[in-house]
ZANUVO-108240 format. One record per residue (C-alpha): residue number from 1; x, y, z; residue in three letters. Coordinates in nm, 3 decimals. Layout:
% ZANUVO-108240
+-----+---------+---------+---------+--------+
| num |    east |   north |      up | residu |
+-----+---------+---------+---------+--------+
| NUM |       X |       Y |       Z |    ALA |
...
+-----+---------+---------+---------+--------+
This chain:
% ZANUVO-108240
+-----+---------+---------+---------+--------+
| num |    east |   north |      up | residu |
+-----+---------+---------+---------+--------+
|   1 |  10.915 |   7.495 |   9.696 |    UNK |
|   2 |  10.775 |   7.670 |  10.036 |    UNK |
|   3 |  10.574 |   7.579 |  10.302 |    UNK |
|   4 |  10.241 |   7.799 |  10.348 |    UNK |
|   5 |  10.363 |   7.888 |  10.696 |    UNK |
|   6 |  10.713 |   8.012 |  10.627 |    UNK |
|   7 |  10.798 |   8.269 |  10.845 |    UNK |
|   8 |  10.818 |   8.626 |  10.708 |    UNK |
|   9 |  10.928 |   8.933 |  10.900 |    UNK |
|  10 |  10.725 |   9.269 |  10.833 |    UNK |
|  11 |  10.771 |   9.621 |  10.933 |    UNK |
|  12 |  10.478 |   9.696 |  11.143 |    UNK |
|  13 |  10.348 |  10.038 |  11.132 |    UNK |
|  14 |  10.081 |  10.159 |  11.407 |    UNK |
|  15 |   9.848 |  10.456 |  11.380 |    UNK |
|  16 |   9.856 |  10.714 |  11.664 |    UNK |
|  17 |   9.625 |  10.536 |  11.890 |    UNK |
|  18 |   9.879 |  10.230 |  11.863 |    UNK |
|  19 |   9.648 |  10.019 |  11.653 |    UNK |
|  20 |   9.818 |   9.823 |  11.355 |    UNK |
|  21 |   9.782 |  10.009 |  11.032 |    UNK |
|  22 |   9.716 |   9.833 |  10.699 |    UNK |
|  23 |  10.075 |   9.857 |  10.603 |    UNK |
|  24 |  10.261 |  10.091 |  10.377 |    UNK |
|  25 |  10.537 |  10.116 |  10.130 |    UNK |
|  26 |  10.811 |  10.038 |  10.399 |    UNK |
|  27 |  10.644 |   9.717 |  10.510 |    UNK |
|  28 |  10.871 |   9.402 |  10.421 |    UNK |
|  29 |  10.777 |   9.031 |  10.450 |    UNK |
|  30 |  10.443 |   8.938 |  10.562 |    UNK |
|  31 |  10.252 |   8.634 |  10.683 |    UNK |
|  32 |  10.279 |   8.491 |  10.301 |    UNK |
|  33 |  10.657 |   8.559 |  10.300 |    UNK |
|  34 |  10.830 |   8.244 |  10.138 |    UNK |
|  35 |  10.550 |   8.208 |   9.917 |    UNK |
|  36 |  10.617 |   8.186 |   9.545 |    UNK |
|  37 |  10.375 |   8.283 |   9.257 |    UNK |
|  38 |  10.390 |   8.301 |   8.889 |    UNK |
|  39 |  10.146 |   8.545 |   8.732 |    UNK |
|  40 |  10.123 |   8.456 |   8.377 |    UNK |
|  41 |   9.766 |   8.636 |   8.364 |    UNK |
|  42 |   9.631 |   8.949 |   8.199 |    UNK |
|  43 |   9.335 |   9.190 |   8.224 |    UNK |
|  44 |   9.223 |   9.159 |   8.546 |    UNK |
|  45 |   9.095 |   8.904 |   8.779 |    UNK |
|  46 |   9.394 |   8.684 |   8.764 |    UNK |
|  47 |   9.672 |   8.965 |   8.787 |    UNK |
|  48 |   9.473 |   9.122 |   9.069 |    UNK |
|  49 |   9.453 |   8.806 |   9.275 |    UNK |
|  50 |   9.837 |   8.783 |   9.236 |    UNK |
|  51 |   9.852 |   9.135 |   9.363 |    UNK |
|  52 |   9.653 |   9.037 |   9.669 |    UNK |
|  53 |   9.893 |   8.777 |   9.737 |    UNK |
|  54 |  10.190 |   8.972 |   9.695 |    UNK |
|  55 |  10.047 |   9.241 |   9.936 |    UNK |
|  56 |  10.100 |   9.020 |  10.197 |    UNK |
|  57 |  10.457 |   8.896 |  10.124 |    UNK |
|  58 |  10.434 |   8.650 |   9.850 |    UNK |
|  59 |  10.715 |   8.684 |   9.607 |    UNK |
|  60 |  10.514 |   8.750 |   9.274 |    UNK |
|  61 |  10.696 |   8.686 |   8.944 |    UNK |
|  62 |  10.480 |   8.878 |   8.675 |    UNK |
|  63 |  10.543 |   8.709 |   8.339 |    UNK |
|  64 |  10.490 |   8.898 |   8.023 |    UNK |
|  65 |  10.543 |   8.860 |   7.662 |    UNK |
|  66 |  10.886 |   9.010 |   7.549 |    UNK |
|  67 |  10.715 |   9.193 |   7.268 |    UNK |
|  68 |  10.349 |   9.227 |   7.395 |    UNK |
|  69 |  10.344 |   9.390 |   7.760 |    UNK |
|  70 |  10.038 |   9.335 |   7.977 |    UNK |
|  71 |   9.785 |   9.542 |   7.849 |    UNK |
|  72 |   9.692 |   9.688 |   8.147 |    UNK |
|  73 |  10.028 |   9.896 |   8.115 |    UNK |
|  74 |   9.806 |  10.082 |   7.838 |    UNK |
|  75 |   9.471 |  10.091 |   8.015 |    UNK |
|  76 |   9.318 |  10.400 |   8.109 |    UNK |
|  77 |   9.556 |  10.733 |   8.159 |    UNK |
|  78 |   9.913 |  10.762 |   8.159 |    UNK |
|  79 |  10.190 |  11.000 |   8.293 |    UNK |
|  80 |  10.509 |  11.074 |   8.097 |    UNK |
|  81 |  10.409 |  10.749 |   7.913 |    UNK |
|  82 |  10.378 |  10.536 |   8.201 |    UNK |
|  83 |  10.048 |  10.360 |   8.253 |    UNK |
|  84 |   9.889 |  10.453 |   8.596 |    UNK |
|  85 |   9.681 |  10.150 |   8.606 |    UNK |
|  86 |   9.976 |   9.908 |   8.590 |    UNK |
|  87 |  10.137 |  10.084 |   8.897 |    UNK |
|  88 |   9.848 |   9.971 |   9.123 |    UNK |
|  89 |   9.789 |   9.604 |   8.929 |    UNK |
|  90 |  10.193 |   9.567 |   8.912 |    UNK |
|  91 |  10.256 |   9.666 |   9.259 |    UNK |
|  92 |  10.465 |   9.386 |   9.478 |    UNK |
|  93 |  10.550 |   9.183 |   9.154 |    UNK |
|  94 |  10.897 |   9.123 |   8.996 |    UNK |
|  95 |  10.857 |   9.150 |   8.621 |    UNK |
|  96 |  11.028 |   8.910 |   8.395 |    UNK |
|  97 |  10.978 |   8.841 |   7.997 |    UNK |
|  98 |  10.931 |   8.520 |   7.846 |    UNK |
|  99 |  10.762 |   8.373 |   7.517 |    UNK |
| 100 |  10.592 |   8.060 |   7.680 |    UNK |
| 101 |  10.516 |   7.942 |   7.304 |    UNK |
| 102 |  10.901 |   7.878 |   7.246 |    UNK |
| 103 |  11.067 |   7.574 |   7.342 |    UNK |
| 104 |  11.300 |   7.814 |   7.538 |    UNK |
| 105 |  11.030 |   7.979 |   7.703 |    UNK |
| 106 |  10.873 |   7.646 |   7.806 |    UNK |
| 107 |  11.187 |   7.514 |   7.941 |    UNK |
| 108 |  11.234 |   7.822 |   8.144 |    UNK |
| 109 |  10.873 |   7.858 |   8.255 |    UNK |
| 110 |  10.890 |   7.455 |   8.386 |    UNK |
| 111 |  11.213 |   7.568 |   8.564 |    UNK |
| 112 |  11.059 |   7.826 |   8.757 |    UNK |
| 113 |  10.712 |   7.625 |   8.809 |    UNK |
| 114 |  10.983 |   7.395 |   8.982 |    UNK |
| 115 |  11.053 |   7.663 |   9.247 |    UNK |
| 116 |  10.699 |   7.823 |   9.278 |    UNK |
| 117 |  10.404 |   7.737 |   9.491 |    UNK |
| 118 |  10.133 |   7.904 |   9.266 |    UNK |
| 119 |  10.100 |   7.952 |   8.903 |    UNK |
| 120 |   9.800 |   8.204 |   8.792 |    UNK |
| 121 |   9.698 |   8.202 |   8.442 |    UNK |
| 122 |   9.395 |   8.302 |   8.221 |    UNK |
| 123 |   9.461 |   8.179 |   7.858 |    UNK |
| 124 |   9.156 |   8.021 |   7.700 |    UNK |
| 125 |   9.107 |   7.665 |   7.774 |    UNK |
| 126 |   9.387 |   7.431 |   7.600 |    UNK |
| 127 |   9.619 |   7.709 |   7.541 |    UNK |
| 128 |   9.886 |   7.595 |   7.798 |    UNK |
| 129 |   9.817 |   7.248 |   7.697 |    UNK |
| 130 |   9.913 |   7.345 |   7.319 |    UNK |
| 131 |  10.252 |   7.479 |   7.451 |    UNK |
| 132 |  10.307 |   7.157 |   7.677 |    UNK |
| 133 |  10.245 |   7.367 |   7.979 |    UNK |
| 134 |   9.956 |   7.246 |   8.102 |    UNK |
| 135 |   9.860 |   7.059 |   8.428 |    UNK |
| 136 |  10.009 |   6.742 |   8.360 |    UNK |
| 137 |  10.360 |   6.900 |   8.280 |    UNK |
| 138 |  10.347 |   7.155 |   8.575 |    UNK |
| 139 |  10.254 |   6.899 |   8.818 |    UNK |
| 140 |  10.521 |   6.663 |   8.685 |    UNK |
| 141 |  10.780 |   6.961 |   8.733 |    UNK |
| 142 |  10.634 |   7.020 |   9.070 |    UNK |
| 143 |  10.387 |   6.794 |   9.233 |    UNK |
| 144 |  10.318 |   7.044 |   9.517 |    UNK |
| 145 |  10.222 |   7.369 |   9.283 |    UNK |
| 146 |   9.840 |   7.505 |   9.274 |    UNK |
| 147 |   9.755 |   7.607 |   8.920 |    UNK |
| 148 |   9.479 |   7.866 |   8.943 |    UNK |
| 149 |   9.325 |   7.905 |   8.582 |    UNK |
| 150 |   9.086 |   8.188 |   8.576 |    UNK |
| 151 |   8.850 |   8.236 |   8.278 |    UNK |
| 152 |   8.538 |   8.374 |   8.178 |    UNK |
| 153 |   8.337 |   8.063 |   8.157 |    UNK |
| 154 |   8.552 |   7.801 |   8.319 |    UNK |
| 155 |   8.738 |   7.504 |   8.191 |    UNK |
| 156 |   8.447 |   7.289 |   8.070 |    UNK |
| 157 |   8.090 |   7.350 |   7.933 |    UNK |
| 158 |   7.971 |   7.495 |   7.599 |    UNK |
| 159 |   8.096 |   7.833 |   7.651 |    UNK |
| 160 |   8.430 |   7.747 |   7.768 |    UNK |
| 161 |   8.603 |   7.808 |   7.433 |    UNK |
| 162 |   8.473 |   8.171 |   7.415 |    UNK |
| 163 |   8.672 |   8.488 |   7.500 |    UNK |
| 164 |   8.552 |   8.627 |   7.808 |    UNK |
| 165 |   8.543 |   8.922 |   7.987 |    UNK |
| 166 |   8.411 |   9.065 |   8.312 |    UNK |
| 167 |   8.156 |   9.274 |   8.137 |    UNK |
| 168 |   7.989 |   8.942 |   7.981 |    UNK |
| 169 |   7.978 |   8.796 |   8.348 |    UNK |
| 170 |   7.811 |   9.130 |   8.461 |    UNK |
| 171 |   7.545 |   9.073 |   8.188 |    UNK |
| 172 |   7.511 |   8.690 |   8.237 |    UNK |
| 173 |   7.488 |   8.695 |   8.596 |    UNK |
| 174 |   7.177 |   8.880 |   8.630 |    UNK |
| 175 |   7.353 |   9.203 |   8.766 |    UNK |
| 176 |   7.287 |   9.428 |   8.473 |    UNK |
| 177 |   6.932 |   9.301 |   8.452 |    UNK |
| 178 |   6.856 |   9.443 |   8.797 |    UNK |
| 179 |   7.065 |   9.763 |   8.790 |    UNK |
| 180 |   6.935 |  10.073 |   8.656 |    UNK |
| 181 |   6.575 |  10.260 |   8.681 |    UNK |
| 182 |   6.295 |  10.091 |   8.637 |    UNK |
| 183 |   6.220 |  10.221 |   8.271 |    UNK |
| 184 |   6.576 |  10.220 |   8.183 |    UNK |
| 185 |   6.787 |   9.969 |   7.997 |    UNK |
| 186 |   7.022 |   9.726 |   8.188 |    UNK |
| 187 |   7.290 |   9.898 |   8.317 |    UNK |
| 188 |   7.677 |   9.790 |   8.326 |    UNK |
| 189 |   7.917 |   9.902 |   8.600 |    UNK |
| 190 |   8.179 |  10.158 |   8.464 |    UNK |
| 191 |   8.458 |   9.956 |   8.623 |    UNK |
| 192 |   8.569 |   9.596 |   8.628 |    UNK |
| 193 |   8.353 |   9.458 |   8.908 |    UNK |
| 194 |   8.321 |   9.081 |   8.787 |    UNK |
| 195 |   8.710 |   9.087 |   8.744 |    UNK |
| 196 |   8.748 |   9.214 |   9.101 |    UNK |
| 197 |   8.501 |   8.999 |   9.265 |    UNK |
| 198 |   8.673 |   8.703 |   9.089 |    UNK |
| 199 |   9.006 |   8.803 |   9.208 |    UNK |
| 200 |   8.909 |   8.808 |   9.558 |    UNK |
| 201 |   8.753 |   8.479 |   9.494 |    UNK |
| 202 |   9.076 |   8.363 |   9.345 |    UNK |
| 203 |   9.292 |   8.462 |   9.618 |    UNK |
| 204 |   9.065 |   8.280 |   9.845 |    UNK |
| 205 |   9.075 |   7.957 |   9.631 |    UNK |
| 206 |   9.439 |   7.963 |   9.620 |    UNK |
| 207 |   9.483 |   7.985 |   9.988 |    UNK |
| 208 |   9.224 |   7.709 |  10.037 |    UNK |
| 209 |   9.419 |   7.488 |   9.817 |    UNK |
| 210 |   9.745 |   7.576 |   9.986 |    UNK |
| 211 |   9.596 |   7.491 |  10.318 |    UNK |
| 212 |   9.481 |   7.131 |  10.153 |    UNK |
| 213 |   9.839 |   7.107 |  10.027 |    UNK |
| 214 |   9.955 |   7.126 |  10.418 |    UNK |
| 215 |   9.759 |   6.795 |  10.475 |    UNK |
| 216 |   9.825 |   6.621 |  10.130 |    UNK |
| 217 |  10.138 |   6.729 |  10.035 |    UNK |
| 218 |  10.015 |   6.805 |   9.647 |    UNK |
| 219 |   9.903 |   7.093 |   9.476 |    UNK |
| 220 |   9.578 |   7.085 |   9.276 |    UNK |
| 221 |   9.408 |   7.298 |   9.007 |    UNK |
| 222 |   9.175 |   7.585 |   9.091 |    UNK |
| 223 |   8.909 |   7.636 |   8.817 |    UNK |
| 224 |   8.760 |   7.986 |   8.853 |    UNK |
| 225 |   8.501 |   8.100 |   8.615 |    UNK |
| 226 |   8.456 |   8.493 |   8.616 |    UNK |
| 227 |   8.055 |   8.437 |   8.565 |    UNK |
| 228 |   8.036 |   8.255 |   8.900 |    UNK |
| 229 |   8.152 |   8.450 |   9.201 |    UNK |
| 230 |   7.944 |   8.794 |   9.084 |    UNK |
| 231 |   7.637 |   8.528 |   9.077 |    UNK |
| 232 |   7.724 |   8.432 |   9.409 |    UNK |
| 233 |   7.753 |   8.796 |   9.577 |    UNK |
| 234 |   7.398 |   8.888 |   9.390 |    UNK |
| 235 |   7.218 |   8.687 |   9.676 |    UNK |
| 236 |   6.914 |   8.483 |   9.678 |    UNK |
| 237 |   6.796 |   8.534 |   9.332 |    UNK |
| 238 |   6.789 |   8.180 |   9.214 |    UNK |
| 239 |   6.632 |   8.039 |   9.516 |    UNK |
| 240 |   6.376 |   8.315 |   9.514 |    UNK |
| 241 |   6.293 |   8.207 |   9.156 |    UNK |
| 242 |   6.331 |   7.856 |   9.229 |    UNK |
| 243 |   6.093 |   7.859 |   9.516 |    UNK |
| 244 |   5.855 |   8.147 |   9.422 |    UNK |
| 245 |   5.899 |   8.194 |   9.046 |    UNK |
| 246 |   6.019 |   8.550 |   9.155 |    UNK |
| 247 |   6.238 |   8.775 |   8.921 |    UNK |
| 248 |   6.407 |   9.074 |   9.080 |    UNK |
| 249 |   6.326 |   9.368 |   8.875 |    UNK |
| 250 |   6.495 |   9.692 |   8.837 |    UNK |
| 251 |   6.426 |   9.962 |   9.108 |    UNK |
| 252 |   6.683 |  10.207 |   9.054 |    UNK |
| 253 |   6.827 |  10.333 |   9.392 |    UNK |
| 254 |   6.536 |  10.177 |   9.583 |    UNK |
| 255 |   6.523 |   9.817 |   9.722 |    UNK |
| 256 |   6.247 |   9.576 |   9.725 |    UNK |
| 257 |   6.337 |   9.466 |  10.089 |    UNK |
| 258 |   6.342 |   9.809 |  10.285 |    UNK |
| 259 |   6.276 |  10.157 |  10.281 |    UNK |
| 260 |   6.381 |  10.452 |  10.296 |    UNK |
| 261 |   6.671 |  10.375 |  10.067 |    UNK |
| 262 |   6.765 |  10.599 |   9.814 |    UNK |
| 263 |   6.971 |  10.892 |   9.719 |    UNK |
| 264 |   6.849 |  11.240 |   9.824 |    UNK |
| 265 |   6.991 |  11.582 |   9.725 |    UNK |
| 266 |   7.041 |  11.829 |   9.998 |    UNK |
| 267 |   6.999 |  12.218 |  10.005 |    UNK |
| 268 |   7.375 |  12.264 |   9.874 |    UNK |
| 269 |   7.339 |  12.051 |   9.571 |    UNK |
| 270 |   7.523 |  11.754 |   9.722 |    UNK |
| 271 |   7.387 |  11.433 |   9.733 |    UNK |
| 272 |   7.349 |  11.155 |  10.044 |    UNK |
| 273 |   7.246 |  10.799 |  10.062 |    UNK |
| 274 |   7.020 |  10.662 |  10.350 |    UNK |
| 275 |   7.004 |  10.337 |  10.454 |    UNK |
| 276 |   6.737 |  10.163 |  10.705 |    UNK |
| 277 |   6.810 |   9.799 |  10.692 |    UNK |
| 278 |   6.726 |   9.767 |  11.051 |    UNK |
| 279 |   6.386 |   9.848 |  11.199 |    UNK |
| 280 |   6.508 |  10.050 |  11.444 |    UNK |
| 281 |   6.703 |  10.286 |  11.219 |    UNK |
| 282 |   6.434 |  10.314 |  11.007 |    UNK |
| 283 |   6.222 |  10.457 |  11.314 |    UNK |
| 284 |   6.488 |  10.684 |  11.396 |    UNK |
| 285 |   6.501 |  10.838 |  11.052 |    UNK |
| 286 |   6.128 |  10.912 |  11.044 |    UNK |
| 287 |   6.145 |  11.082 |  11.371 |    UNK |
| 288 |   6.448 |  11.279 |  11.275 |    UNK |
| 289 |   6.280 |  11.421 |  10.972 |    UNK |
| 290 |   5.940 |  11.482 |  11.162 |    UNK |
| 291 |   5.728 |  11.201 |  11.062 |    UNK |
| 292 |   5.698 |  10.993 |  11.364 |    UNK |
| 293 |   5.350 |  10.901 |  11.283 |    UNK |
| 294 |   5.452 |  10.693 |  10.993 |    UNK |
| 295 |   5.639 |  10.453 |  11.230 |    UNK |
| 296 |   5.294 |  10.370 |  11.390 |    UNK |
| 297 |   5.150 |  10.247 |  11.047 |    UNK |
| 298 |   5.096 |   9.861 |  11.031 |    UNK |
| 299 |   5.293 |   9.834 |  10.707 |    UNK |
| 300 |   5.588 |  10.018 |  10.867 |    UNK |
| 301 |   5.669 |   9.711 |  11.105 |    UNK |
| 302 |   5.855 |   9.519 |  10.830 |    UNK |
| 303 |   6.111 |   9.601 |  10.561 |    UNK |
| 304 |   5.884 |   9.465 |  10.274 |    UNK |
| 305 |   5.597 |   9.678 |  10.399 |    UNK |
| 306 |   5.811 |  10.006 |  10.383 |    UNK |
| 307 |   5.950 |   9.915 |  10.054 |    UNK |
| 308 |   5.566 |   9.897 |   9.939 |    UNK |
| 309 |   5.515 |  10.257 |  10.047 |    UNK |
| 310 |   5.842 |  10.406 |   9.933 |    UNK |
| 311 |   5.733 |  10.683 |   9.755 |    UNK |
| 312 |   5.536 |  10.806 |  10.113 |    UNK |
| 313 |   5.903 |  10.766 |  10.282 |    UNK |
| 314 |   6.120 |  10.903 |  10.005 |    UNK |
| 315 |   5.885 |  11.224 |   9.990 |    UNK |
| 316 |   5.954 |  11.248 |  10.374 |    UNK |
| 317 |   6.300 |  11.186 |  10.393 |    UNK |
| 318 |   6.383 |  11.396 |  10.071 |    UNK |
| 319 |   6.188 |  11.707 |  10.176 |    UNK |
| 320 |   6.362 |  11.710 |  10.505 |    UNK |
| 321 |   6.702 |  11.664 |  10.343 |    UNK |
| 322 |   6.655 |  11.944 |  10.054 |    UNK |
| 323 |   6.606 |  12.193 |  10.360 |    UNK |
| 324 |   6.970 |  12.127 |  10.488 |    UNK |
| 325 |   7.314 |  12.131 |  10.366 |    UNK |
| 326 |   7.520 |  11.803 |  10.339 |    UNK |
| 327 |   7.728 |  11.855 |  10.671 |    UNK |
| 328 |   7.406 |  11.953 |  10.862 |    UNK |
| 329 |   7.240 |  11.617 |  10.732 |    UNK |
| 330 |   7.540 |  11.423 |  10.844 |    UNK |
| 331 |   7.563 |  11.571 |  11.172 |    UNK |
| 332 |   7.182 |  11.554 |  11.262 |    UNK |
| 333 |   7.180 |  11.165 |  11.144 |    UNK |
| 334 |   7.502 |  11.120 |  11.343 |    UNK |
| 335 |   7.336 |  11.262 |  11.649 |    UNK |
| 336 |   7.017 |  11.041 |  11.602 |    UNK |
| 337 |   7.212 |  10.720 |  11.524 |    UNK |
| 338 |   7.088 |  10.688 |  11.171 |    UNK |
| 339 |   7.268 |  10.553 |  10.873 |    UNK |
| 340 |   7.373 |  10.821 |  10.631 |    UNK |
| 341 |   7.669 |  10.886 |  10.393 |    UNK |
| 342 |   7.744 |  11.153 |  10.129 |    UNK |
| 343 |   7.784 |  11.041 |   9.767 |    UNK |
| 344 |   8.177 |  11.076 |   9.708 |    UNK |
| 345 |   8.363 |  11.128 |   9.392 |    UNK |
| 346 |   8.738 |  11.030 |   9.410 |    UNK |
| 347 |   8.823 |  11.382 |   9.506 |    UNK |
| 348 |   8.604 |  11.348 |   9.825 |    UNK |
| 349 |   8.749 |  10.990 |   9.894 |    UNK |
| 350 |   9.103 |  11.134 |   9.892 |    UNK |
| 351 |   9.013 |  11.404 |  10.166 |    UNK |
| 352 |   8.770 |  11.208 |  10.363 |    UNK |
| 353 |   8.868 |  11.193 |  10.743 |    UNK |
| 354 |   8.766 |  10.797 |  10.783 |    UNK |
| 355 |   8.950 |  10.695 |  10.483 |    UNK |
| 356 |   9.274 |  10.910 |  10.580 |    UNK |
| 357 |   9.210 |  10.769 |  10.947 |    UNK |
| 358 |   9.235 |  10.415 |  10.792 |    UNK |
| 359 |   9.513 |  10.522 |  10.546 |    UNK |
| 360 |   9.305 |  10.349 |  10.295 |    UNK |
| 361 |   9.462 |  10.552 |   9.998 |    UNK |
| 362 |   9.842 |  10.549 |  10.086 |    UNK |
| 363 |  10.157 |  10.691 |   9.931 |    UNK |
| 364 |  10.395 |  10.490 |   9.786 |    UNK |
| 365 |  10.761 |  10.615 |   9.647 |    UNK |
| 366 |  10.811 |  10.540 |   9.273 |    UNK |
| 367 |  11.151 |  10.570 |   9.067 |    UNK |
| 368 |  10.968 |  10.665 |   8.754 |    UNK |
| 369 |  10.716 |  10.888 |   8.885 |    UNK |
| 370 |  10.783 |  11.004 |   9.255 |    UNK |
| 371 |  10.563 |  10.983 |   9.521 |    UNK |
| 372 |  10.216 |  10.815 |   9.393 |    UNK |
| 373 |   9.884 |  10.751 |   9.601 |    UNK |
| 374 |   9.672 |  10.431 |   9.549 |    UNK |
| 375 |   9.453 |  10.200 |   9.738 |    UNK |
| 376 |   9.618 |  10.041 |  10.026 |    UNK |
| 377 |   9.608 |   9.660 |  10.092 |    UNK |
| 378 |   9.251 |   9.509 |  10.191 |    UNK |
| 379 |   9.282 |   9.446 |  10.524 |    UNK |
| 380 |   9.467 |   9.489 |  10.853 |    UNK |
| 381 |   9.633 |   9.195 |  11.053 |    UNK |
| 382 |   9.719 |   9.291 |  11.425 |    UNK |
| 383 |  10.042 |   9.041 |  11.448 |    UNK |
| 384 |  10.150 |   9.013 |  11.049 |    UNK |
| 385 |  10.053 |   9.291 |  10.834 |    UNK |
| 386 |  10.118 |   9.297 |  10.462 |    UNK |
| 387 |  10.244 |   9.606 |  10.286 |    UNK |
| 388 |  10.299 |   9.793 |   9.949 |    UNK |
| 389 |  10.675 |   9.724 |   9.870 |    UNK |
| 390 |  10.705 |   9.893 |   9.560 |    UNK |
| 391 |  10.461 |   9.995 |   9.276 |    UNK |
| 392 |  10.460 |   9.838 |   8.935 |    UNK |
| 393 |  10.778 |   9.793 |   8.795 |    UNK |
| 394 |  10.926 |   9.846 |   8.408 |    UNK |
| 395 |  10.850 |   9.576 |   8.165 |    UNK |
| 396 |  11.106 |   9.306 |   8.232 |    UNK |
| 397 |  11.283 |   9.485 |   8.467 |    UNK |
| 398 |  11.375 |   9.166 |   8.700 |    UNK |
| 399 |  11.429 |   8.913 |   8.419 |    UNK |
| 400 |  11.810 |   8.885 |   8.455 |    UNK |
| 401 |  11.759 |   8.872 |   8.839 |    UNK |
| 402 |  11.502 |   8.594 |   8.862 |    UNK |
| 403 |  11.659 |   8.386 |   8.592 |    UNK |
| 404 |  12.001 |   8.392 |   8.754 |    UNK |
| 405 |  11.844 |   8.284 |   9.069 |    UNK |
| 406 |  11.744 |   7.965 |   8.862 |    UNK |
| 407 |  12.102 |   7.907 |   8.784 |    UNK |
| 408 |  12.103 |   8.051 |   8.429 |    UNK |
| 409 |  12.424 |   8.198 |   8.361 |    UNK |
| 410 |  12.461 |   8.547 |   8.187 |    UNK |
| 411 |  12.556 |   8.380 |   7.886 |    UNK |
| 412 |  12.260 |   8.153 |   7.866 |    UNK |
| 413 |  12.048 |   8.447 |   7.941 |    UNK |
| 414 |  12.177 |   8.656 |   7.660 |    UNK |
| 415 |  12.127 |   8.346 |   7.426 |    UNK |
| 416 |  11.754 |   8.328 |   7.524 |    UNK |
| 417 |  11.746 |   8.712 |   7.482 |    UNK |
| 418 |  11.889 |   8.677 |   7.099 |    UNK |
| 419 |  11.652 |   8.397 |   7.022 |    UNK |
| 420 |  11.352 |   8.627 |   7.100 |    UNK |
| 421 |  11.259 |   8.410 |   7.440 |    UNK |
| 422 |  11.307 |   8.703 |   7.670 |    UNK |
+-----+---------+---------+---------+--------+
């Protein structure tokens, strides 16, 4: 077992101005060095939470079934038979194979858990218990371990037995109901939004539980339902309904809280997004587009008032932007200290000078594919930065090394492999 405040040594990188960078493929150690995480989860919230811990130095051991690799290895495009999504999701993890449903797998997992600080799992409630690997067994093997249980609907309640995915959370939370055009259908995001939000919440929950352990000396269970974090980030909808009976409708790119707020097409065919959440910014935008008289209207004084007159404001902003190229619009807004951003696709993201300055998409060496580029770690720490030590590794690549660290002899490892446990 390892203490949360175990010292770690990180290879620090700085940008040309001397500020600490987010961390790159050469970084080692980190503020979570000495922390061991067992990642038993798949698709996608649990594994992504473990990735976030690994990015800051935790020793993350990814446990996969010996004959059924993590499905993320086959999700989305691949190159030369190597799944690219896995390279991102599996970074900074050592990979082993273990059939948890077998007696040998159970015994080995409990030996691993005795050395771990965190176990992350996302099986349906009751699955670990059926394998005699539930909280009772894990905490008996290691009273300091934190068990993070990530499921669609949580560990109890009428839906807890159902299979749960992020798509269902995006539907149930109210996200889909408010997304899309007013006369169109509810709209789901084309990526793992709810899973990603739940991953952030899980990493936060794990660190909270580890902080509590520093006082109590004991681990505990984190019960993370994917339907809940996305409900939180949707804002004050429940209190609006509770106090006012208000149900937020679909408004497309518009907001019921302020205007102008939309996407607008420039003369060169590109799109830009404008936001005027601050009153002063709204006034600057209207002066910039040649409609200063609108700022004197009584309704212009509040965001909700402007939202009620979004047609007028959108026409004014849209007509002005339509007469200029994207670069001209950005330059003019920048000079006026008004808020605008081009609507990027991934090609633009890879070339954007701000993302380049932050090293938000960084290059990682990989023995299978050569240099690959992926999102960097989430944030920069000035004194103990994290980093990407390696991209996702082949299935079971570290099995022998990890089990050898537990004291298993080569003969015992070979026997487990012949039994189908590894």
